PLY file of the C-alpha trace (Angstrom):
ply
format ascii 1.0
element vertex 110
property float x
property float y
property float z
element edge 109
property int vertex1
property int vertex2
end_header
-108.56 58.98 103.06
-111.89 60.92 103.02
-113.70 62.48 100.10
-112.86 66.19 100.19
-108.77 64.21 99.80
-109.93 61.72 97.53
-111.08 64.82 95.51
-108.29 66.87 95.41
-106.78 64.51 93.82
-108.86 63.70 90.88
-108.40 67.59 90.83
-104.68 67.07 90.23
-103.46 69.17 93.45
-99.74 69.10 94.13
-98.44 67.30 97.32
-98.24 70.23 99.31
-101.36 71.61 98.71
-102.84 68.21 99.10
-101.25 67.92 103.42
-103.88 71.01 104.04
-106.73 68.89 102.86
-105.47 65.75 104.69
-108.78 65.88 108.11
-110.85 67.92 105.72
-114.39 66.93 105.55
-117.89 67.83 104.31
-120.55 69.01 106.96
-123.75 68.09 104.96
-123.94 67.76 101.81
-122.67 69.98 98.75
-126.19 71.16 97.48
-126.17 72.40 93.98
-128.60 75.47 92.92
-129.67 74.80 88.88
-130.61 78.64 88.46
-127.17 80.07 89.14
-125.11 77.40 88.18
-123.72 77.35 91.92
-122.80 74.32 94.27
-122.56 75.77 97.96
-120.74 73.86 100.68
-119.09 73.82 104.16
-115.71 72.18 104.60
-114.87 71.98 107.62
-111.13 71.95 108.61
-108.36 71.46 110.25
-106.55 75.12 110.23
-107.49 77.42 108.35
-106.27 77.03 104.34
-103.60 79.22 102.86
-105.21 81.19 101.07
-103.00 79.76 98.11
-104.06 76.66 98.72
-108.06 77.18 98.92
-107.71 79.14 95.81
-106.20 76.20 93.47
-108.98 74.10 95.06
-111.95 76.53 94.26
-109.89 76.98 90.97
-110.05 73.63 89.65
-113.13 72.77 91.21
-114.73 75.86 89.42
-113.55 74.42 86.29
-113.82 70.63 86.71
-117.71 71.30 87.03
-117.90 74.07 85.00
-120.16 76.47 88.02
-119.51 78.55 90.28
-118.50 77.87 93.86
-119.55 78.94 97.24
-117.52 77.71 100.03
-117.45 78.19 103.27
-115.56 76.65 106.06
-115.40 75.75 109.57
-111.89 75.74 110.89
-111.30 73.42 114.20
-108.02 75.46 115.54
-108.43 78.70 116.04
-104.83 79.51 115.72
-104.66 81.37 112.61
-102.25 83.75 111.23
-102.74 88.03 110.25
-101.06 87.31 106.85
-103.01 84.66 105.85
-106.28 86.28 106.71
-105.42 89.45 104.94
-104.86 87.54 101.61
-109.19 86.39 102.25
-109.51 90.24 102.94
-107.84 91.21 100.07
-109.76 88.49 97.65
-113.26 89.42 98.90
-112.72 93.39 98.84
-111.63 93.03 94.94
-114.36 91.05 94.47
-116.97 93.59 95.71
-116.68 97.64 95.65
-118.38 97.92 98.32
-115.66 96.17 100.87
-112.42 98.25 99.40
-112.98 100.73 101.86
-112.51 97.91 104.70
-109.77 96.61 102.90
-107.92 99.71 103.24
-108.50 99.01 107.24
-107.26 95.80 107.41
-103.58 96.66 109.56
-102.00 94.31 106.92
-102.69 95.05 103.55
-100.75 94.00 100.81
0 1
1 2
2 3
3 4
4 5
5 6
6 7
7 8
8 9
9 10
10 11
11 12
12 13
13 14
14 15
15 16
16 17
17 18
18 19
19 20
20 21
21 22
22 23
23 24
24 25
25 26
26 27
27 28
28 29
29 30
30 31
31 32
32 33
33 34
34 35
35 36
36 37
37 38
38 39
39 40
40 41
41 42
42 43
43 44
44 45
45 46
46 47
47 48
48 49
49 50
50 51
51 52
52 53
53 54
54 55
55 56
56 57
57 58
58 59
59 60
60 61
61 62
62 63
63 64
64 65
65 66
66 67
67 68
68 69
69 70
70 71
71 72
72 73
73 74
74 75
75 76
76 77
77 78
78 79
79 80
80 81
81 82
82 83
83 84
84 85
85 86
86 87
87 88
88 89
89 90
90 91
91 92
92 93
93 94
94 95
95 96
96 97
97 98
98 99
99 100
100 101
101 102
102 103
103 104
104 105
105 106
106 107
107 108
108 109
């Protein structure tokens, strides 16, 4: 098992979410920034994570490590689900007022 999968198990993620991380790996070493209490890392995954699995992973990691998480994803398979992408866009736009206009122009806003 890889490091990411083991981490997900330690975070007590449910089996349906765990499957999404079976072939995931860290690209480089996660970096902690003390001044902003944030960990940055890049996660390489086979397919774009379902937004719900991403959200659970980041939330549990934030709670466990008691710091902010900045996670970028590198996706090996370039096929994607537009509805799943929309969930990411919606979340980003909700957190950044300047991007709300973009959210409204996204075709499948829900």
